[in-house]
C-alpha positions in Angstrom: 136.8 5.2 -162.1 136.5 3.0 -159.1 138.5 3.8 -156.0 139.7 0.9 -153.8 141.0 1.4 -150.3 143.7 -1.0 -149.1 144.4 -1.8 -145.4 147.0 -3.4 -143.2 149.5 -5.7 -145.0 147.9 -4.9 -148.4 148.6 -1.2 -148.0 152.2 -1.9 -146.8 153.0 -4.4 -149.6 151.5 -2.3 -152.4 152.9 0.9 -151.1 149.6 2.8 -151.2 146.3 3.1 -149.3 144.2 4.0 -152.3 144.1 2.7 -155.9 142.0 4.3 -158.6 141.0 1.8 -161.2 139.9 2.8 -164.7 137.3 0.1 -165.3 133.8 0.4 -166.5 131.2 1.0 -163.8 129.2 -0.9 -162.8 131.8 -3.7 -162.4 132.0 -6.9 -160.4 134.3 -7.7 -157.5 136.1 -10.1 -159.8 136.8 -7.2 -162.2 138.2 -5.1 -159.4 140.5 -8.0 -158.4 141.6 -8.6 -162.0 142.4 -4.9 -162.5 144.4 -4.8 -159.2 146.3 -7.9 -160.3 147.1 -6.3 -163.6 148.3 -3.2 -162.0 150.3 -5.0 -159.3 151.2 -8.4 -160.8 153.9 -9.1 -158.3 151.2 -9.1 -155.5 148.7 -11.3 -157.3 148.8 -13.9 -154.5 147.9 -11.3 -151.9 145.0 -10.0 -154.0 143.5 -13.4 -154.9 140.0 -14.5 -153.9 140.3 -16.1 -150.5 143.4 -14.1 -149.6 142.0 -10.5 -149.6 138.6 -9.8 -148.0 136.4 -7.4 -149.9 134.0 -4.9 -148.3 131.5 -2.9 -150.3 130.1 0.1 -148.4 131.5 -1.4 -145.2 129.9 -4.8 -145.7 132.1 -7.8 -146.2 131.2 -9.9 -149.2 132.4 -13.3 -150.5 130.4 -12.8 -153.7 132.8 -12.3 -156.6 129.8 -11.4 -158.8 128.7 -8.5 -156.5 128.2 -5.3 -158.3 130.5 -2.3 -157.7 129.9 1.2 -158.9 131.8 4.5 -158.7 129.7 5.6 -155.8 130.6 2.6 -153.7 133.3 2.4 -151.1 135.4 -0.6 -152.0 138.0 -1.8 -149.5 140.4 -4.8 -149.4 141.7 -6.3 -146.2 144.2 -9.2 -145.7 142.7 -12.2 -143.8 142.4 -11.5 -140.1 143.5 -13.8 -137.4 142.8 -13.6 -133.7 144.1 -15.0 -130.6 
């Protein structure tokens, strides 16, 4: 099981701050996205690559092939804007 932390708008829209995914470990970031989209199909657009930033062990990554295991902290953030 891989635990995913959700922040800001993602947490609000999905109605939870934590999602436990029953996917084989190790997995890839794209597998995590796919599992989240399957569990929350109405929020597919929010979870898509380029829409939700991914951090593994508090390091942002753009690599959809990055490996994720049960021991890793996986977090998703909506895109951030500043002013």
